[in-house]
N, C-alpha and C positions, 0 to 999 in steps of 0.2 A: 849686657851683652852684643854688644857692639866692639868690644875689644875682643883686639883677636887673642886664637892661643900662642906658645910659639910648641917648637917641633918636638919637643920633650914630651911634653902634655899631648899633642896628637899619637904618640908612639906608645905609650902609657893606655892613651884610649882605644888606639888598633889592639896591644894585646889581647886588651882585658874580652876586647870584640871577637878576638879569635880564638880566647880561651872560652866565651859565653858556647861559641858556637861548635867549638868540638862536643860543650857538653849535653849540647843539645841533637846534637850529630847520634852522640853516642846515647844515651835518649832517646830517641827514635829510633837505632838501630834496634835496642830490646823491646820497644813495643811492636818493632815488626816480627821480631820473633817471638814475641806473647799472642800477637794474631795469627803466625804460618803456627804453632803449637795447638794453637782452638778451632780453629780450620782441620787440623785433623786428629783434634780431638771426637768435634764435631760428626767426622768420617767416621770414625768410628763408633758412636755412639749409631749414629745410627745402621750401620752396619750391627750391632749388636739388636738393635732395632729386630732387624730383616729377621736374624740367626732364630730370636728368640719365638717373635712371631711363625716360622719354619716352625720350633718344637714344638707351637703350641698345636701349631696345626696335626702335626703327626702324631702328636699325645691323642689328642680327639679322636683319632682314626682311630689308633691302638685299645683308646678306651674304647668303641662301639664294637672292633674284634673281640676284646674281650669281652665279652656282655655277650654279645653272641657266641661266643663259645659256653661261656659259663650257660645258658639258659638253653644251650642243645642241653649237655652233660642232666641237663634238671628235667628237660622232655626227655631222654632219655632214660633215664630211672624213673617218669612217670607210667612210661609208655612199659617196664620190667616191672612196675608196683601191678599195673593192670593186669597183664598174661600174668604172673603170679594169682593174684586174685583169682583170673576166670579158671585158671588151672584148678583154684582150690575149692571155689563152689563146682567145676566140672567133676571134681575128682570126688566132692560132697554128698552129690548127684547119682555119678553110676553107682559108688557104695551103698547111697539106699536102693537103688532100684536093682542095684545086683543082689541083696537083702530082702529085698521083696520081694524076686524072683520075676522078671519082669526079661 
């Protein structure tokens, strides 16, 4: 190990080191691009999650409004049935009263 290397060996070693540095720099550039894309993807997923959350809130509000509208129609129908029943009972009593001669 104490023997010095000649100029040709040194130049070959330097060339191989430069090639290795170029390869490593290329890999680092690719990794930086991948990290940037992952960051963009993370931002997109976060935005999508917020949109889905807003959609769920909106859907819950619409569901409660729909239930209210459906129950309103049901309440109206029940009132109509009671009015018709009251009218029918009143008509029967009125007819019975008129037959009796009251």
